[in-house]
C-alpha positions as CSV (number, residue, x, y, z in Angstrom):
1,M,12.9,-16.8,-2.9
2,K,10.6,-16.5,-6.0
3,S,11.1,-13.5,-7.7
4,I,10.4,-12.4,-11.4
5,L,11.6,-9.0,-10.7
6,A,15.1,-9.7,-9.6
7,S,17.8,-7.5,-10.5
8,A,19.6,-10.1,-12.4
9,L,16.7,-9.7,-14.9
10,G,17.8,-6.0,-15.4
11,L,15.1,-3.6,-14.2
12,A,13.4,-1.6,-17.1
13,I,11.6,1.4,-15.8
14,A,9.3,3.1,-18.6
15,F,8.2,6.4,-17.4
16,A,6.2,9.3,-19.0
17,A,7.6,12.9,-18.6
18,S,6.1,13.6,-15.3
19,A,6.9,11.8,-11.9
20,N,3.2,10.8,-11.9
21,A,3.7,8.3,-14.7
22,A,1.7,5.4,-15.7
23,P,2.0,2.6,-16.8
24,M,5.2,1.1,-15.6
25,T,7.4,-2.0,-16.7
26,L,9.4,-3.8,-14.2
27,G,11.5,-6.7,-15.4
28,G,9.0,-7.4,-18.2
29,V,6.1,-7.0,-15.9
30,S,3.8,-4.2,-16.5
31,F,1.3,-2.7,-14.1
32,D,-0.8,0.3,-13.7
33,T,0.3,2.9,-11.4
34,D,-3.3,3.2,-10.2
35,N,-2.4,0.3,-8.1
36,A,-0.5,2.7,-5.9
37,A,-1.6,2.8,-2.3
38,S,-4.9,4.9,-2.2
39,T,-4.9,5.6,1.5
40,V,-1.8,5.7,4.0
41,L,-1.9,6.4,7.5
42,W,0.6,7.3,10.2
43,A,0.0,4.0,12.3
44,Q,2.7,5.0,14.8
45,G,5.0,8.2,15.2
46,G,4.3,10.8,12.7
47,V,5.6,14.1,11.6
48,F,6.7,16.3,14.5
49,A,9.0,18.8,12.9
50,G,8.2,22.3,11.5
51,P,5.2,24.4,12.3
52,P,2.5,23.1,14.3
53,G,0.0,22.8,11.5
54,N,2.4,20.6,9.8
55,R,3.0,18.5,12.8
56,R,1.0,14.9,12.6
57,E,0.8,11.9,14.9
58,A,-0.7,8.4,14.5
59,C,-4.1,8.0,13.8
60,I,-6.5,7.3,16.2
61,D,-7.5,3.8,14.5
62,P,-4.9,3.2,11.9
63,T,-6.8,0.1,10.8
64,D,-9.5,2.2,9.6
65,P,-8.7,3.7,6.0
66,N,-11.3,6.4,7.0
67,S,-9.2,8.0,9.7
68,T,-8.4,11.5,9.1
69,V,-6.9,12.7,12.6
70,G,-4.8,11.7,15.4
71,A,-5.2,12.3,19.1
72,N,-4.2,15.9,18.9
73,G,-7.0,16.5,16.2
74,V,-4.4,17.2,13.3
75,E,-4.2,15.5,10.0
76,C,-2.9,12.0,10.6
77,R,-2.7,10.9,6.7
78,A,0.4,10.5,5.2
79,L,-0.8,12.1,2.0
80,E,2.7,12.6,0.4
81,V,2.8,8.7,-0.2
82,V,-0.8,8.3,-1.5
83,G,-0.8,7.6,-5.4
84,F,2.2,7.7,-7.5
85,D,3.6,11.1,-7.1
86,L,7.1,10.7,-6.4
87,D,7.8,14.4,-6.1
88,T,6.6,14.1,-2.4
89,D,7.6,11.7,0.5
90,V,7.7,11.1,4.3
91,E,10.5,10.4,6.5
92,L,10.1,7.2,8.6
93,D,12.7,8.0,11.8
94,E,14.0,5.3,14.0
95,N,13.1,7.2,17.1
96,N,15.6,4.9,18.9
97,T,14.8,6.1,22.5
98,V,13.1,4.3,25.3
99,L,9.8,6.4,25.1
100,Q,9.3,6.0,21.3
101,D,9.3,3.4,18.7
102,P,10.3,3.5,14.9
103,D,7.7,5.2,12.7
104,V,5.1,3.2,10.9
105,L,2.7,3.7,7.9
106,A,-0.4,1.7,7.3
107,A,-1.2,1.4,3.5
108,F,-4.5,0.5,1.9
109,F,-5.4,-0.1,-1.5
110,D,-8.9,0.5,-3.0
111,N,-8.9,-0.1,-6.6
112,G,-11.8,-2.7,-6.8
113,K,-9.3,-5.4,-6.6
114,T,-7.8,-7.6,-3.9
115,L,-4.2,-8.0,-3.1
116,I,-3.0,-11.3,-3.5
117,N,0.3,-13.5,-3.3
118,G,1.3,-13.7,-6.9
119,V,4.3,-15.1,-8.6
120,G,7.2,-12.8,-7.5
121,N,7.2,-9.5,-5.8
122,D,3.8,-8.4,-4.8
123,V,4.4,-5.0,-3.3
124,I,7.2,-2.4,-4.2
125,V,8.4,0.7,-2.4
126,F,9.8,3.6,-3.8
127,E,12.4,5.1,-1.4
128,T,14.2,8.5,-2.3
129,L,17.8,8.5,-3.2
130,D,20.2,5.7,-3.9
131,Q,19.9,3.6,-0.8
132,D,22.4,0.7,0.0
133,D,21.8,-2.7,1.6
134,P,20.8,-3.8,4.1
135,P,17.3,-2.1,3.6
136,A,16.1,0.4,6.1
137,T,12.6,-0.4,5.3
138,T,10.5,-3.6,6.0
139,L,6.8,-4.6,5.5
140,V,4.8,-6.1,8.4
141,L,1.7,-8.2,7.7
142,N,-0.2,-10.0,10.4
143,G,3.0,-9.5,13.0
144,Q,5.4,-10.9,10.7
145,Q,8.1,-9.1,9.0
146,I,9.4,-9.1,5.3
147,I,12.6,-7.8,4.4
148,G,12.8,-5.9,1.0
149,T,14.8,-7.0,-1.9
150,K,16.6,-4.0,-3.6
151,L,15.3,-4.4,-7.4
152,S,16.9,-1.2,-8.7
153,V,17.8,2.4,-8.7
154,V,15.9,4.5,-11.2
155,E,16.1,8.3,-12.1
156,V,13.0,10.2,-12.4
157,D,13.0,14.0,-13.2
158,G,16.7,14.0,-12.2
159,K,16.3,12.5,-8.7
160,D,17.1,8.7,-7.6
161,Y,14.6,6.2,-6.1
162,T,15.6,3.0,-4.9
163,I,13.0,0.3,-5.4
164,W,12.4,-2.4,-2.9
165,G,10.2,-5.6,-3.5
166,F,8.3,-7.5,-1.1
167,D,7.2,-11.2,-1.6
168,F,4.3,-12.6,0.4
169,G,5.5,-16.0,-0.5
170,D,8.1,-15.4,2.1
171,L,5.6,-15.4,4.8
172,G,4.2,-18.9,3.7
173,Y,1.1,-17.4,1.8
174,A,-0.1,-19.8,-0.8
175,L,-0.3,-18.6,-4.5
176,N,-3.3,-16.4,-5.2
177,A,-3.9,-16.1,-1.2
178,A,-6.0,-13.0,-0.6
179,I,-4.0,-10.5,1.5
180,S,-5.8,-8.3,4.2
181,A,-5.1,-4.6,4.6
182,P,-3.5,-2.9,6.0
183,L,0.4,-3.3,5.1
184,Y,2.6,-1.8,7.6
185,I,5.6,-0.1,6.3
186,Q,8.4,0.5,9.0
187,T,12.1,1.0,9.5
188,S,14.2,-2.3,9.7
189,R,15.6,-3.7,12.9
190,D,18.7,-5.6,13.2
191,D,19.3,-8.9,15.1
192,E,19.4,-7.0,18.3
193,D,16.2,-5.3,17.8
194,T,17.8,-2.1,17.0
195,P,16.1,0.3,14.4
196,V,18.4,0.6,11.1
197,G,18.5,4.1,9.6
198,S,15.4,5.9,8.3
199,S,13.5,5.9,5.0
200,D,12.0,8.5,3.0
201,I,9.1,6.7,1.4
202,A,7.5,8.3,-1.9
203,A,5.0,5.6,-3.0
204,I,3.9,2.3,-2.3
205,V,2.6,0.0,-5.2
206,G,0.7,-3.3,-5.1
207,L,1.8,-5.5,-8.3
208,S,-0.5,-8.7,-7.6
209,F,-4.2,-8.1,-7.6
210,E,-7.4,-10.0,-8.6
211,E,-10.7,-8.6,-9.5
212,I,-13.5,-8.8,-6.9
213,P,-16.0,-10.9,-8.4
214,D,-19.7,-9.6,-8.7
215,V,-21.6,-12.1,-6.2
216,P,-24.7,-13.3,-8.1
217,L,-28.1,-13.5,-6.4
218,P,-29.0,-17.2,-5.8
219,A,-32.2,-18.2,-8.0
220,A,-34.6,-18.1,-4.8
221,A,-33.5,-14.4,-4.3
222,W,-34.5,-13.5,-7.9
223,L,-37.7,-15.2,-7.6
224,F,-38.4,-13.3,-4.3
225,V,-37.4,-10.0,-6.1
226,A,-40.0,-10.7,-8.9
227,G,-42.4,-11.8,-6.5
228,V,-42.3,-8.5,-4.6
229,A,-42.3,-6.5,-8.1
230,G,-45.6,-8.4,-8.8
231,F,-47.1,-7.5,-5.6
232,G,-46.3,-3.8,-6.4
233,F,-47.7,-4.1,-10.0
234,A,-50.9,-5.7,-8.5
235,G,-51.4,-3.0,-5.9
236,R,-51.3,-0.2,-8.5
237,K,-53.8,-2.1,-10.7
238,K,-56.1,-2.5,-7.8
239,K,-55.9,1.2,-6.7
240,T,-56.7,2.6,-10.5
241,A,-59.6,0.2,-10.7
């Protein structure tokens, strides 16, 4: 598996004083923490503990980043995972029952760039506490599952976070291939399809992006625009004559 962020390289984390730090360096690779997920929805399961007002369930349409409420009319976004505020997180429960499936988050990135398959890990997930292998968190894209690679454990404001890396190349994507949102983050399953533990997710960050190019108008379109403008000018001139 290709990986420029392998733990063998030694993972250096550069944080500011706050847990909302930016920028960041991982194994000599720098990225802007503005690349953190801008929208995270409950795609399955949700938060069912605590007061009724705090209980959330999956969005009616978890593929739509504009979704805000679930079937019960209550907020369905996982706001704790949006951005790069590591002070907040959500727990993905295994819900290992006949009637319930493991919790799933749908992550979207809206930063004027397209997420692509780069050289190495393309998405990293910050999980609270020092977690052991095997990972309890996996990434699912187009029905295929990527098992995370443990990159390092870092300490921020006195609290440990385990960093998991996910490489789209493991799914056979070509280098620089565009990746469609959403990305699904969920609990892992073993060979017998049994959920493995639970995860407290604090942030989801993309590493590999390319700028969305401005699409130029074809020459004929510019001639059309100029022609319309000319008609408007001639109309105004005739009216004032």
